[in-house]
Backbone of each chain as ProteinMPNN parsed JSONL, in Angstrom:
{"seq_chain_A": "MLELYSGPLDAKEIVNRWYDKYKLKNCGAFITFVGIVRDEDGIDGLSFDVYEPILKSWLDKWNERAKEKGLYIMMAHSIGDVPNHESSYVAGVVSPRRRAGLEIFDIFVEDFKTKAPIWKYDLIDGKRVYAQARSTALPGAGILKV", "coords_chain_A": {"N_chain_A": [[0.845, -1.188, 0.0], [0.591, 2.167, -0.898], [1.032, 5.452, 0.205], [0.934, 8.838, -0.451], [1.742, 12.112, 0.546], [1.293, 15.646, 0.636], [3.697, 17.64, 2.069], [4.588, 17.413, 5.658], [4.233, 14.199, 7.329], [1.427, 12.859, 9.093], [2.324, 11.001, 11.323], [1.409, 9.561, 13.542], [-1.32, 9.211, 13.074], [-1.205, 7.688, 10.722], [0.203, 5.328, 11.467], [-1.464, 4.381, 13.507], [-3.826, 3.931, 12.082], [-3.023, 1.956, 10.249], [-2.407, -0.023, 12.11], [-4.959, -0.555, 13.233], [-6.2, -1.584, 10.982], [-4.661, -3.855, 10.231], [-4.425, -5.446, 12.467], [-6.383, -7.282, 12.554], [-5.698, -9.32, 10.907], [-4.689, -11.622, 11.877], [-1.942, -11.745, 12.333], [1.196, -11.936, 13.989], [3.041, -9.908, 14.277], [3.683, -6.475, 13.945], [5.608, -4.274, 12.395], [7.157, -1.148, 12.44], [8.63, 1.728, 10.867], [9.527, 5.007, 11.42], [10.566, 7.816, 9.865], [12.274, 10.699, 10.878], [12.914, 14.111, 10.4], [16.114, 15.347, 10.903], [17.698, 18.001, 12.716], [20.382, 19.259, 11.412], [23.583, 20.286, 10.132], [22.793, 22.866, 9.613], [20.328, 22.922, 8.298], [16.894, 23.751, 7.508], [15.013, 21.939, 7.073], [13.801, 19.188, 5.066], [13.168, 18.495, 1.579], [11.142, 16.962, -0.947], [10.965, 15.337, -4.136], [8.852, 13.169, -5.93], [8.595, 10.417, -8.09], [5.873, 9.053, -9.116], [4.85, 6.868, -10.845], [6.977, 4.94, -11.206], [7.734, 4.507, -8.588], [5.445, 3.257, -7.659], [5.413, 0.859, -9.176], [7.748, -0.272, -8.231], [7.044, -0.703, -5.544], [4.9, -2.438, -5.931], [6.183, -4.777, -6.738], [7.463, -5.449, -4.367], [5.216, -5.916, -2.798], [4.191, -8.196, -4.012], [6.217, -10.022, -3.437], [6.047, -10.028, -0.645], [3.492, -11.008, -0.276], [3.646, -13.655, -1.093], [4.77, -14.773, 1.138], [2.881, -14.443, 3.011], [2.853, -11.933, 4.16], [2.397, -8.381, 4.756], [3.092, -5.271, 3.226], [3.725, -1.809, 3.624], [3.82, 1.707, 2.873], [4.359, 5.209, 3.518], [4.933, 8.468, 2.241], [6.361, 11.757, 2.081], [5.72, 14.541, -0.114], [7.304, 17.422, -1.304], [7.978, 20.101, 1.063], [9.35, 19.37, 4.295], [9.582, 20.225, 7.562], [12.288, 20.404, 10.029], [12.29, 17.898, 12.562], [9.869, 16.836, 11.953], [7.928, 14.202, 10.345], [8.817, 12.349, 7.406], [8.635, 9.942, 6.229], [7.127, 6.82, 6.499], [7.227, 3.427, 7.135], [5.952, 0.089, 7.01], [5.614, -3.317, 8.099], [3.617, -6.161, 8.21], [3.466, -9.228, 9.72], [3.114, -12.794, 9.954], [4.908, -13.926, 11.759], [7.488, -12.753, 13.986], [10.325, -12.931, 13.293], [10.538, -13.405, 10.476], [9.3, -11.101, 9.611], [10.953, -9.002, 10.594], [13.267, -9.532, 9.167], [12.57, -9.187, 6.4], [11.815, -6.576, 6.536], [14.126, -5.082, 7.052], [15.561, -5.46, 4.659], [13.765, -4.381, 2.862], [13.61, -1.637, 3.631], [16.237, -0.814, 3.153], [16.44, -1.292, 0.39], [14.558, 0.49, -0.48], [15.873, 2.92, 0.047], [17.818, 3.047, -1.957], [16.576, 2.541, -4.394], [13.996, 3.564, -4.752], [12.253, 5.978, -6.645], [12.834, 8.82, -5.63], [13.65, 12.127, -4.829], [15.831, 14.015, -2.832], [16.122, 17.064, -1.093], [18.0, 19.512, 0.684], [16.728, 22.003, 2.821], [17.772, 25.156, 2.858], [18.182, 28.359, 3.959], [15.766, 29.027, 2.718], [16.065, 27.907, 0.239], [16.046, 25.097, -2.054], [18.307, 22.559, -1.97], [19.784, 20.144, -3.803], [20.414, 16.935, -2.524], [22.817, 15.575, -3.436], [25.2, 14.231, -2.729], [24.341, 12.374, -0.895], [22.858, 10.672, -2.33], [21.924, 7.866, -4.45], [22.883, 6.329, -7.466], [20.663, 5.008, -9.908], [20.022, 1.652, -11.278], [21.694, 1.113, -14.364], [22.449, 3.696, -14.73], [23.896, 6.497, -16.402], [23.774, 5.675, -18.982], [23.26, 7.312, -21.159], [25.471, 8.785, -21.348], [28.005, 10.62, -22.998]], "CA_chain_A": [[0.0, 0.0, 0.0], [1.384, 3.394, -1.033], [0.343, 6.7, 0.53], [1.772, 10.018, -0.657], [1.124, 13.302, 1.133], [1.982, 16.912, 0.473], [4.172, 18.143, 3.357], [4.917, 16.425, 6.683], [3.271, 13.121, 7.566], [0.819, 12.673, 10.409], [2.8, 9.629, 11.545], [0.569, 8.867, 14.531], [-2.564, 8.805, 12.401], [-0.9, 6.635, 9.743], [0.533, 4.076, 12.164], [-2.672, 3.898, 14.205], [-4.783, 3.415, 11.09], [-2.49, 0.67, 9.781], [-2.563, -0.978, 13.209], [-6.366, -0.94, 13.321], [-6.562, -2.38, 9.809], [-3.933, -5.123, 10.091], [-4.462, -6.296, 13.668], [-7.405, -8.302, 12.342], [-5.207, -10.295, 9.917], [-4.122, -12.762, 12.6], [-0.484, -11.724, 12.243], [1.736, -11.69, 15.321], [4.034, -8.827, 14.339], [3.531, -5.263, 13.141], [6.874, -3.556, 12.536], [7.081, 0.154, 11.765], [9.76, 2.656, 10.895], [9.121, 6.382, 11.172], [11.718, 8.682, 9.644], [12.066, 12.064, 11.377], [13.955, 14.995, 9.853], [17.036, 15.831, 11.935], [18.269, 19.347, 12.606], [21.845, 19.145, 11.331], [24.226, 21.006, 9.023], [22.14, 24.149, 9.38], [19.136, 22.867, 7.436], [15.599, 24.041, 8.12], [14.163, 20.791, 6.81], [14.078, 18.502, 3.807], [12.098, 18.588, 0.595], [11.177, 15.749, -1.766], [10.217, 15.084, -5.36], [8.541, 11.745, -6.051], [8.063, 10.008, -9.398], [4.924, 8.048, -8.632], [4.657, 5.618, -11.611], [8.009, 3.926, -10.951], [7.628, 4.17, -7.164], [4.334, 2.319, -7.52], [5.79, -0.469, -9.686], [8.739, -0.808, -7.286], [6.333, -1.211, -4.368], [4.093, -3.596, -6.36], [7.052, -5.967, -6.699], [7.632, -5.809, -2.958], [3.955, -6.467, -2.31], [4.092, -9.582, -4.497], [7.18, -10.793, -2.649], [5.509, -10.156, 0.711], [2.265, -11.809, -0.316], [4.045, -15.076, -1.166], [5.116, -15.238, 2.487], [1.786, -14.124, 3.915], [3.131, -10.668, 4.83], [1.872, -7.15, 4.153], [4.061, -4.18, 3.265], [3.058, -0.527, 3.381], [4.676, 2.878, 3.1], [3.848, 6.561, 3.285], [6.048, 9.388, 2.036], [6.029, 13.16, 1.824], [6.115, 15.281, -1.313], [7.471, 18.827, -0.925], [8.797, 20.479, 2.218], [9.102, 18.796, 5.625], [10.489, 20.915, 8.493], [12.998, 19.611, 11.035], [11.539, 17.266, 13.662], [8.611, 16.255, 11.452], [8.147, 12.929, 9.663], [8.708, 12.352, 5.952], [8.604, 8.557, 5.72], [6.68, 5.769, 7.41], [7.16, 2.12, 6.488], [5.44, -0.934, 7.918], [5.447, -4.71, 7.667], [2.798, -6.996, 9.082], [3.976, -10.574, 9.456], [2.62, -13.81, 10.892], [5.906, -14.135, 12.817], [8.419, -11.642, 14.171], [11.625, -13.051, 12.642], [10.375, -13.189, 9.029], [8.94, -9.699, 9.421], [12.127, -8.152, 10.804], [14.226, -9.763, 8.08], [12.136, -8.548, 5.155], [11.728, -5.134, 6.785], [15.464, -4.521, 6.907], [15.901, -5.449, 3.224], [12.817, -3.455, 2.223], [13.976, -0.239, 3.904], [17.5, -0.547, 2.448], [16.141, -1.243, -1.045], [13.86, 1.771, -0.656], [16.834, 4.036, 0.037], [18.648, 3.087, -3.156], [15.853, 2.252, -5.632], [12.739, 4.299, -4.909], [12.514, 7.219, -7.394], [12.535, 9.977, -4.784], [14.813, 13.021, -4.775], [15.85, 14.729, -1.561], [16.773, 18.375, -1.077], [18.109, 20.213, 1.96], [16.166, 23.35, 2.815], [18.754, 26.059, 3.458], [17.865, 29.76, 3.653], [14.626, 29.094, 1.811], [16.362, 27.293, -1.063], [16.144, 23.63, -2.12], [19.629, 22.158, -2.462], [19.77, 18.706, -4.082], [21.328, 16.192, -1.65], [23.442, 14.638, -4.377], [26.218, 13.408, -2.067], [23.695, 11.305, -0.121], [21.975, 9.958, -3.25], [22.467, 6.666, -5.097], [22.489, 6.2, -8.865], [19.802, 3.859, -10.199], [20.616, 0.71, -12.234], [21.768, 1.594, -15.747], [22.761, 5.131, -14.776], [24.999, 6.878, -17.276], [23.599, 5.046, -20.297], [23.27, 8.333, -22.218], [26.73, 9.531, -21.258], [28.69, 10.67, -24.309]], "C_chain_A": [[0.889, 1.25, 0.0], [0.518, 4.609, -0.704], [1.326, 7.85, 0.347], [1.024, 11.247, -0.156], [1.951, 14.533, 0.808], [2.394, 17.424, 1.851], [4.4, 17.035, 4.366], [3.825, 15.379, 6.865], [2.697, 13.225, 8.973], [1.104, 11.225, 10.809], [1.902, 8.868, 12.519], [-0.709, 8.358, 13.888], [-2.316, 7.628, 11.472], [-0.658, 5.309, 10.45], [-0.697, 3.512, 12.877], [-3.669, 3.277, 13.231], [-4.316, 2.077, 10.555], [-2.676, -0.403, 10.858], [-4.003, -1.48, 13.28], [-6.763, -1.854, 12.16], [-5.939, -3.776, 9.864], [-3.968, -5.996, 11.343], [-5.482, -7.426, 13.527], [-6.941, -9.413, 11.398], [-4.589, -11.535, 10.567], [-2.613, -12.893, 12.397], [0.074, -11.313, 13.602], [2.651, -10.489, 15.434], [3.67, -7.682, 13.406], [4.761, -4.408, 13.419], [6.762, -2.237, 11.79], [8.416, 0.887, 11.859], [9.202, 4.037, 10.584], [10.378, 7.226, 11.036], [11.391, 10.105, 10.063], [13.223, 12.935, 10.898], [14.796, 15.557, 10.999], [17.48, 17.256, 11.641], [19.787, 19.196, 12.611], [22.341, 19.891, 10.106], [23.469, 22.283, 8.642], [20.92, 24.107, 8.48], [17.885, 23.246, 8.228], [14.633, 22.867, 7.945], [14.62, 20.112, 5.534], [12.911, 18.729, 2.859], [12.251, 17.423, -0.382], [10.392, 15.923, -3.062], [10.007, 13.575, -5.445], [8.059, 11.48, -7.47], [7.165, 8.791, -9.179], [4.836, 6.779, -9.488], [5.71, 4.546, -11.295], [8.047, 3.558, -9.466], [6.555, 3.103, -6.962], [4.738, 0.924, -8.023], [6.86, -1.108, -8.799], [8.028, -1.424, -6.076], [5.462, -2.419, -4.716], [4.918, -4.877, -6.299], [7.274, -6.419, -5.265], [6.352, -6.421, -2.384], [3.77, -7.916, -2.758], [4.988, -10.493, -3.672], [6.654, -11.051, -1.226], [4.32, -11.12, 0.737], [2.581, -13.305, -0.347], [4.328, -15.647, 0.217], [4.024, -14.925, 3.504], [2.007, -12.844, 4.704], [2.45, -9.507, 4.091], [2.917, -6.057, 4.315], [3.346, -2.875, 2.939], [4.063, 0.608, 3.572], [3.928, 4.178, 2.812], [5.046, 7.477, 3.132], [5.534, 10.788, 1.735], [6.457, 13.583, 0.431], [6.221, 16.744, -0.884], [8.186, 18.968, 0.401], [8.344, 19.804, 3.518], [10.085, 19.457, 6.593], [11.211, 19.937, 9.429], [12.023, 19.107, 12.102], [10.134, 16.838, 13.262], [8.956, 14.98, 10.669], [7.942, 13.055, 8.156], [8.462, 10.958, 5.392], [8.115, 7.634, 6.821], [6.61, 4.476, 6.611], [6.649, 1.105, 7.494], [5.421, -2.301, 7.268], [4.59, -5.413, 8.707], [3.109, -8.442, 8.722], [3.375, -11.577, 10.432], [3.579, -14.0, 12.061], [6.96, -13.034, 12.8], [9.668, -11.759, 13.303], [11.522, -12.763, 11.139], [10.068, -11.724, 8.746], [10.141, -8.78, 9.553], [13.124, -8.303, 9.66], [13.815, -9.028, 6.804], [12.106, -7.027, 5.327], [13.079, -4.454, 6.566], [15.831, -4.396, 5.422], [15.023, -4.429, 2.49], [13.262, -2.002, 2.404], [15.284, 0.129, 3.205], [17.263, -0.411, 0.942], [15.42, 0.067, -1.382], [14.857, 2.915, -0.819], [17.557, 4.173, -1.299], [17.877, 2.909, -4.458], [14.591, 3.099, -5.827], [13.013, 5.64, -5.599], [12.022, 8.463, -6.642], [13.809, 10.818, -4.697], [14.694, 13.918, -3.553], [16.634, 16.031, -1.706], [16.884, 18.852, 0.359], [17.453, 21.576, 1.8], [17.111, 24.264, 3.592], [18.441, 27.479, 3.001], [16.765, 29.871, 2.591], [14.874, 28.489, 0.441], [16.388, 25.781, -0.946], [17.495, 23.279, -2.738], [19.651, 20.632, -2.585], [20.834, 17.981, -3.252], [22.054, 15.13, -2.461], [24.432, 13.703, -3.694], [25.6, 12.245, -1.302], [22.823, 10.421, -1.016], [22.696, 8.807, -3.94], [21.964, 6.589, -6.533], [21.662, 4.925, -9.065], [20.492, 2.922, -11.194], [20.577, 1.269, -13.662], [22.132, 3.065, -15.858], [23.959, 5.405, -15.668], [24.878, 6.332, -18.685], [23.647, 6.071, -21.435], [24.532, 9.193, -22.195], [27.444, 9.496, -22.608], [30.112, 10.16, -24.151]], "O_chain_A": [[1.817, 1.366, 0.8], [-0.573, 4.78, -1.248], [2.416, 7.841, 0.918], [-0.172, 11.403, -0.401], [3.176, 14.459, 0.716], [1.539, 17.623, 2.714], [4.409, 15.857, 4.008], [2.651, 15.632, 6.595], [3.382, 13.624, 9.915], [0.257, 10.344, 10.659], [1.663, 7.673, 12.344], [-1.131, 7.226, 14.122], [-3.104, 6.684, 11.429], [-1.239, 4.287, 10.083], [-0.938, 2.305, 12.848], [-4.274, 2.242, 13.511], [-5.117, 1.153, 10.417], [-3.05, -1.537, 10.562], [-4.242, -2.684, 13.376], [-7.557, -2.779, 12.328], [-6.61, -4.767, 9.577], [-3.582, -7.163, 11.289], [-5.453, -8.4, 14.279], [-7.696, -10.344, 11.118], [-4.033, -12.391, 9.88], [-2.077, -13.997, 12.301], [-0.491, -10.458, 14.284], [3.008, -10.079, 16.539], [3.384, -7.893, 12.227], [4.939, -3.887, 14.52], [6.323, -2.205, 10.64], [9.202, 0.694, 12.786], [8.487, 4.216, 9.598], [11.162, 7.339, 11.978], [10.367, 10.658, 9.663], [14.383, 12.531, 10.984], [14.271, 16.157, 11.937], [17.618, 17.662, 10.487], [20.403, 19.026, 13.663], [21.591, 20.099, 9.152], [23.506, 22.72, 7.491], [20.509, 25.14, 7.95], [17.827, 23.084, 9.447], [13.58, 22.81, 8.581], [15.682, 20.418, 4.991], [11.815, 19.104, 3.275], [13.363, 16.952, -0.618], [9.331, 16.546, -3.1], [10.887, 12.799, -5.074], [7.224, 12.214, -7.998], [7.636, 7.659, -9.071], [4.754, 5.689, -8.921], [5.369, 3.374, -11.135], [8.358, 2.418, -9.122], [6.739, 2.163, -6.189], [4.44, -0.078, -7.373], [6.887, -2.327, -8.63], [8.366, -2.524, -5.639], [5.3, -3.323, -3.896], [4.432, -5.923, -5.871], [7.277, -7.615, -4.974], [6.414, -7.344, -1.573], [3.268, -8.754, -2.009], [4.587, -11.582, -3.261], [6.801, -12.147, -0.684], [4.174, -11.932, 1.652], [1.894, -14.115, 0.275], [4.154, -16.843, 0.453], [4.21, -15.116, 4.706], [1.436, -12.666, 5.78], [1.994, -9.65, 2.956], [3.542, -5.917, 5.366], [2.465, -2.841, 2.08], [5.025, 0.485, 4.329], [3.011, 4.236, 1.992], [6.061, 7.297, 3.805], [4.435, 10.975, 1.213], [7.421, 13.062, -0.13], [5.344, 17.254, -0.187], [8.913, 18.069, 0.822], [7.153, 19.681, 3.802], [11.294, 19.27, 6.462], [10.791, 18.791, 9.593], [11.075, 19.793, 12.485], [9.307, 16.518, 14.116], [10.121, 14.717, 10.372], [7.043, 13.752, 7.684], [8.12, 10.806, 4.219], [8.628, 7.66, 7.94], [6.008, 4.432, 5.539], [6.885, 1.241, 8.695], [5.239, -2.434, 6.058], [4.804, -5.281, 9.912], [3.025, -8.831, 7.558], [3.15, -11.255, 11.598], [3.156, -14.206, 13.198], [7.28, -12.465, 11.756], [10.043, -10.792, 12.64], [12.305, -11.985, 10.592], [10.53, -11.172, 7.747], [10.336, -7.883, 8.733], [13.748, -7.331, 9.235], [14.626, -8.327, 6.201], [12.345, -6.283, 4.375], [13.156, -3.381, 5.968], [16.343, -3.366, 4.984], [15.493, -3.709, 1.609], [13.287, -1.231, 1.445], [15.433, 1.25, 2.717], [17.82, 0.479, 0.299], [15.649, 0.667, -2.432], [14.712, 3.764, -1.698], [17.875, 5.283, -1.726], [18.447, 3.102, -5.532], [14.17, 3.323, -6.962], [13.913, 6.368, -5.182], [10.989, 9.056, -6.952], [14.904, 10.287, -4.515], [13.644, 14.493, -3.268], [17.674, 16.078, -2.362], [15.98, 18.63, 1.164], [17.603, 22.227, 0.766], [17.235, 24.163, 4.812], [18.435, 27.767, 1.804], [16.835, 30.706, 1.689], [14.005, 28.544, -0.428], [16.705, 25.235, 0.111], [17.79, 23.651, -3.874], [19.549, 19.92, -1.586], [22.006, 18.357, -3.269], [21.921, 13.934, -2.202], [24.506, 12.521, -4.031], [26.263, 11.231, -1.083], [22.132, 9.528, -0.526], [23.925, 8.779, -4.004], [20.773, 6.761, -6.793], [21.941, 3.892, -8.456], [21.431, 3.328, -11.877], [19.569, 1.819, -14.103], [22.127, 3.625, -16.954], [24.921, 4.637, -15.687], [25.786, 6.508, -19.498], [24.033, 5.733, -22.554], [24.647, 10.184, -22.916], [27.478, 8.462, -23.274], [30.863, 10.116, -25.125]]}, "seq_chain_B": "MAVVEFLGPIGRPSLNVDVKSLSELREFLKNDEELSKWLEISAVAINDVLVSDLNAPIKQGDKISLLPPVCGG", "coords_chain_B": {"N_chain_B": [[6.82, 11.408, -32.689], [8.494, 11.413, -29.527], [8.399, 11.944, -25.955], [10.611, 13.555, -23.713], [11.248, 13.435, -20.313], [12.591, 15.283, -17.671], [13.532, 14.399, -14.652], [13.114, 15.187, -11.109], [15.887, 16.835, -9.648], [16.988, 17.736, -12.054], [15.328, 19.465, -13.329], [14.123, 20.592, -15.737], [11.972, 21.666, -18.414], [9.753, 19.377, -20.164], [10.641, 17.698, -23.243], [10.056, 17.437, -26.683], [10.974, 14.894, -28.894], [12.343, 13.54, -31.922], [13.228, 10.635, -32.345], [14.549, 7.307, -32.855], [15.715, 5.471, -31.263], [17.499, 4.872, -28.132], [20.183, 5.424, -28.515], [20.107, 7.242, -30.597], [18.855, 9.297, -29.232], [20.837, 9.948, -27.427], [22.749, 11.017, -29.175], [21.332, 13.241, -29.997], [21.22, 14.759, -27.667], [23.815, 15.318, -27.017], [25.295, 17.665, -27.374], [24.516, 19.42, -25.5], [25.792, 21.085, -23.059], [25.269, 21.712, -20.39], [23.518, 19.753, -19.675], [25.039, 17.483, -19.783], [26.383, 16.709, -17.421], [24.34, 15.67, -15.963], [23.515, 13.54, -17.562], [25.572, 11.76, -17.209], [25.101, 10.611, -14.735], [22.502, 9.801, -14.589], [19.77, 7.49, -14.704], [17.681, 5.806, -17.143], [14.329, 5.606, -18.149], [11.944, 3.971, -20.186], [8.689, 4.507, -20.928], [8.152, 4.24, -18.176], [9.669, 2.05, -17.363], [12.796, 0.993, -16.307], [15.706, 1.078, -18.353], [18.564, -0.516, -19.877], [19.821, -0.723, -22.249], [21.241, 0.649, -25.023], [20.267, 0.27, -27.544], [17.608, 0.112, -27.286], [14.427, 0.402, -28.667], [12.556, 3.316, -29.652], [9.316, 4.395, -29.774], [6.643, 6.086, -31.506], [5.065, 8.424, -29.434], [6.115, 7.436, -27.083], [7.219, 7.656, -23.656], [10.048, 9.007, -22.304], [12.094, 8.915, -19.546], [14.399, 10.676, -17.55], [16.291, 9.826, -14.797], [17.879, 11.069, -12.126], [20.347, 10.354, -9.448], [18.954, 8.863, -6.474], [17.293, 9.405, -3.291], [15.429, 8.494, -0.871], [13.226, 8.912, 1.998]], "CA_chain_B": [[7.545, 12.11, -31.631], [8.456, 10.918, -28.15], [8.626, 13.052, -25.026], [11.64, 13.302, -22.702], [10.99, 14.113, -19.037], [13.791, 15.432, -16.84], [12.911, 14.296, -13.334], [13.797, 15.623, -9.898], [16.701, 18.053, -9.623], [17.404, 18.229, -13.372], [14.515, 20.676, -13.351], [13.913, 21.186, -17.054], [10.684, 21.296, -19.004], [9.779, 18.226, -21.066], [11.145, 17.992, -24.579], [9.609, 16.504, -27.717], [12.108, 14.489, -29.731], [12.024, 12.624, -33.012], [14.328, 9.672, -32.375], [14.051, 5.932, -32.972], [16.378, 4.611, -30.268], [18.199, 5.645, -27.105], [21.456, 5.934, -29.036], [19.785, 8.482, -31.323], [18.593, 10.34, -28.227], [22.141, 10.361, -26.912], [23.313, 11.911, -30.192], [20.546, 14.47, -30.005], [21.455, 15.549, -26.446], [25.231, 15.331, -26.637], [25.91, 18.992, -27.426], [23.961, 20.237, -24.424], [26.826, 20.947, -22.035], [24.72, 21.75, -19.033], [22.842, 18.484, -19.433], [25.96, 16.336, -19.82], [26.691, 16.241, -16.065], [23.205, 14.849, -15.529], [23.494, 12.301, -18.349], [26.568, 10.844, -16.649], [24.671, 9.969, -13.481], [21.07, 9.504, -14.613], [19.211, 6.297, -15.324], [16.684, 6.138, -18.148], [13.168, 4.716, -18.246], [11.021, 4.148, -21.308], [7.338, 4.195, -20.456], [8.22, 3.923, -16.746], [10.473, 0.861, -17.083], [14.222, 1.316, -16.449], [16.345, 0.346, -19.453], [20.03, -0.45, -19.832], [20.298, -1.05, -23.589], [21.175, 1.824, -25.91], [19.513, -0.068, -28.763], [16.17, 0.057, -26.986], [13.69, 1.202, -29.645], [11.622, 4.327, -29.162], [8.187, 4.477, -30.693], [5.776, 7.26, -31.467], [4.268, 8.564, -28.212], [6.777, 6.902, -25.888], [7.683, 8.597, -22.63], [11.418, 8.7, -21.866], [12.343, 9.675, -18.31], [15.77, 10.679, -17.008], [16.194, 9.774, -13.339], [19.155, 11.236, -11.429], [20.464, 9.555, -8.216], [17.786, 8.97, -5.599], [17.484, 9.31, -1.843], [14.147, 8.663, -0.199], [13.176, 8.761, 3.443]], "C_chain_B": [[7.413, 11.366, -30.305], [8.717, 12.117, -27.237], [9.686, 12.644, -23.995], [11.303, 14.126, -21.465], [12.271, 14.125, -18.214], [13.338, 15.5, -15.385], [13.784, 14.889, -12.23], [14.629, 16.869, -10.118], [17.164, 18.541, -10.996], [16.599, 19.497, -13.691], [14.411, 21.355, -14.702], [12.527, 20.823, -17.557], [10.835, 20.107, -19.948], [10.135, 18.664, -22.483], [10.561, 16.968, -25.547], [10.775, 16.179, -28.632], [11.631, 13.51, -30.795], [13.206, 11.672, -33.161], [13.745, 8.255, -32.366], [14.703, 4.967, -31.979], [17.047, 5.503, -29.229], [19.53, 6.177, -27.628], [21.23, 7.189, -29.876], [19.496, 9.621, -30.347], [19.914, 10.861, -27.656], [22.819, 11.328, -27.889], [22.64, 13.282, -30.14], [20.908, 15.383, -28.827], [22.921, 15.881, -26.213], [25.871, 16.723, -26.646], [25.394, 19.947, -26.347], [24.89, 20.114, -23.208], [26.284, 20.908, -20.624], [24.063, 20.42, -18.67], [23.832, 17.327, -19.247], [26.279, 15.819, -18.423], [25.552, 15.374, -15.516], [23.165, 13.522, -16.285], [24.464, 11.272, -17.771], [26.041, 10.044, -15.461], [23.207, 9.538, -13.5], [20.767, 8.167, -15.269], [18.087, 6.735, -16.269], [15.55, 5.11, -18.101], [12.418, 5.032, -19.53], [9.665, 3.648, -20.846], [7.369, 3.603, -19.04], [8.891, 2.592, -16.421], [11.939, 1.222, -17.324], [14.845, 0.462, -17.545], [17.859, 0.496, -19.351], [20.636, -0.758, -21.194], [20.107, 0.161, -24.507], [20.399, 1.55, -27.197], [18.012, -0.126, -28.529], [15.41, 0.967, -27.958], [12.757, 2.209, -28.972], [10.546, 4.514, -30.219], [7.455, 5.804, -30.526], [5.002, 7.295, -30.144], [4.912, 8.009, -26.953], [7.165, 8.031, -24.936], [9.059, 8.14, -22.155], [11.688, 9.561, -20.642], [13.798, 9.554, -17.901], [15.688, 10.809, -15.5], [17.581, 9.917, -12.712], [19.189, 10.409, -10.125], [19.398, 9.9, -7.176], [18.173, 8.888, -4.12], [16.138, 9.567, -1.157], [14.306, 8.667, 1.306], [13.45, 10.03, 4.222]], "O_chain_B": [[6.377, 10.776, -30.001], [9.191, 13.162, -27.682], [9.659, 11.53, -23.473], [11.101, 15.338, -21.541], [12.947, 13.106, -18.079], [12.823, 16.523, -14.934], [14.992, 15.067, -12.382], [14.155, 17.846, -10.697], [17.683, 19.652, -11.101], [17.123, 20.463, -14.247], [14.593, 22.568, -14.802], [11.97, 19.795, -17.173], [11.922, 19.859, -20.469], [9.959, 19.821, -22.866], [10.569, 15.77, -25.266], [11.483, 17.076, -29.092], [10.668, 12.765, -30.608], [14.079, 11.881, -34.003], [12.614, 8.032, -31.935], [14.305, 3.808, -31.865], [17.153, 6.717, -29.405], [19.963, 7.26, -27.232], [22.061, 8.097, -29.871], [19.85, 10.771, -30.605], [20.079, 12.061, -27.434], [23.393, 12.336, -27.476], [23.29, 14.324, -30.227], [20.908, 16.608, -28.954], [23.241, 16.647, -25.304], [26.889, 16.934, -25.987], [25.779, 21.115, -26.288], [24.789, 19.165, -22.431], [26.775, 20.168, -19.771], [24.054, 20.015, -17.507], [23.501, 16.315, -18.629], [26.434, 14.612, -18.242], [25.774, 14.468, -14.713], [22.817, 12.491, -15.707], [24.216, 10.068, -17.833], [26.489, 8.924, -15.215], [22.722, 8.967, -12.523], [21.404, 7.765, -16.243], [17.608, 7.868, -16.208], [15.788, 3.905, -18.023], [12.271, 6.192, -19.914], [9.522, 2.5, -20.424], [6.707, 2.606, -18.75], [8.706, 2.059, -15.327], [12.295, 1.699, -18.402], [14.553, -0.729, -17.657], [18.372, 1.482, -18.822], [21.833, -1.027, -21.292], [18.992, 0.629, -24.735], [19.932, 2.477, -27.859], [17.238, -0.379, -29.452], [15.709, 2.156, -28.062], [12.246, 1.978, -27.877], [10.83, 4.758, -31.392], [7.632, 6.526, -29.545], [4.359, 6.313, -29.774], [4.331, 8.095, -25.871], [7.4, 9.171, -25.336], [9.215, 7.022, -21.665], [11.534, 10.782, -20.685], [14.363, 8.46, -17.905], [15.105, 11.757, -14.975], [18.378, 8.98, -12.764], [18.174, 9.829, -9.74], [18.999, 11.054, -7.021], [19.231, 8.371, -3.76], [15.765, 10.711, -0.9], [15.401, 8.449, 1.824], [13.433, 10.015, 5.452]]}, "name": "protein", "num_of_chains": 2, "seq": "MLELYSGPLDAKEIVNRWYDKYKLKNCGAFITFVGIVRDEDGIDGLSFDVYEPILKSWLDKWNERAKEKGLYIMMAHSIGDVPNHESSYVAGVVSPRRRAGLEIFDIFVEDFKTKAPIWKYDLIDGKRVYAQARSTALPGAGILKVMAVVEFLGPIGRPSLNVDVKSLSELREFLKNDEELSKWLEISAVAINDVLVSDLNAPIKQGDKISLLPPVCGG"}
């Protein structure tokens, strides 16, 4: 399940709603990750661009993988500006058992960082500065290089 | 014609191009100096599927997307 929001996430509402929905699935584990914007390097916050069509197909593949094991995967992400100390990303896995859930969750969150088509900017003095040094090139990058 | 979208920080308006393959697109874009730094690090999708073959054909109405390095979360 993919949820995209303009601005900061209402993480409590999202996690509570997911909990209410998935607690009825007879799964023993609900694992969540909530990303909170840190105040560091003089930034006022972060800002994000999201390319939804490829994000959706990336998540669809994860949902298929999860479904084979009887798990559920979900994520919410911000588009646009998110001030320091607010949330920009919530991910969740619901699993029949704790161990399988924790394992897939770790791989899912790492894969998200390097494959999801989302671009991050630091907000500095009212400007968006692309966080290129913290970004990862996608597979096939440089194919049009001369 | 196909349309090229420059996603995220590339920050350019879409471009209509008349090319039949990615290698033709590369030829078409190669003299754009400001774009070259992005071409070095960007992945390419045709109709929202990432591609890694310069011979990939481009058809009338295709959407070509340039995706620079990503960082979600």
